[in-house]
N, C-alpha and C positions, 0 to 999 in steps of 0.2 A: 244442607241446612243453610238458610239465609241468615246473615248477620246485619245489624245487631239483634240480639235476643235480650229480653228483659225479664228479670227475676227479682224476687224479694224474699227476705226471711219471713218465716211464719209469724214472728212477733212484730213485724213492720219496723224493725230497728236498723235494717240494712237493705239497700236497694242496689241492684246490679244491672249494669249494661255490659253484656258479653259481646265483645267486638270480633272475637275469633276463638278458635279452639284453645288458644294460649294466652289470651288477653281479656281482662275485664276491668271496668271501673266500678268502684263501690262508694256509695254515700252512706255513711254510718252515723246513726244518732246515738250519742252517749250522753244521757241526761238531757241537759239543755244545749249541749254542744254538738257540732257537726264535724265530721272528718271526711276527707275525700282521699281515696286510695286508687292508684292505677297499678294493677298487678300484671306483670309479664311472667307467666307461669314457667319458671325454669326448673323448679323443684317438682318432684313426682307428686307430693301432697297437693301442691297448687293445681297441677294438671287434673288430679282426681276431683278436686273441688269444682273445677269448671265442668267436668263430665257430669258430676252430680247435679249441678245447677241446670245444665241443659236437659238432662233426663227428667228432672222434676218428679222423680219417683219417691223421693223421701219427703216427709212432711216439712223438713227444714226449709226447702226452697219451693216457692210457689210462683206461678206465672204472674207477670206484671205487664205493664204497657209503657210505651215511650213517654206519654204524658205524665204518668206517675213518677217515673225516674226523673224527668226534667223538672218537675215541681220541687222535688227534694234537692236536686242538684243546684237549682237556682237559690233555694233557701240556704243551702250550705255555703255557696259562694258569697251571698250577702252577709252571712254570719262571719265568715273569714275576713271579708273586707272591713266590716264594722270593727272586728277585733283588732285588726292591723291599725285602723284609724284611731281607735281608742288608745292603743299602745304608743302611737306616734304623738298624740296630743297630751300624753301624761308626762 
C-alpha cells in the first residue's frame, strides 16, 4: 500500500491523511472551530482505527483525496492562526 492515503468520516467532520500504518493526521471540525491532531498509534485501539480507515469497509470511513484534505487543513491552519492573533491583540 502506498502512503499517504486519504479518508474522511461519513459526516464530513473529520478528514484524515494516513501517512503510515501507525501514523495519521486529522483535521476535525467542531462547530465553527477546527482542531488538528497528529496521532502516532502506540495503543492497540489507535492501531485498529488506522486499519479500519485503510480498509474503508465500515461506513464510518470513506475514501477521500489529497485536495479535500489540504483544503480543510489550510482552513484549520488559518483558523488557528487567526485565533492566536486575536488572543495576542486582546
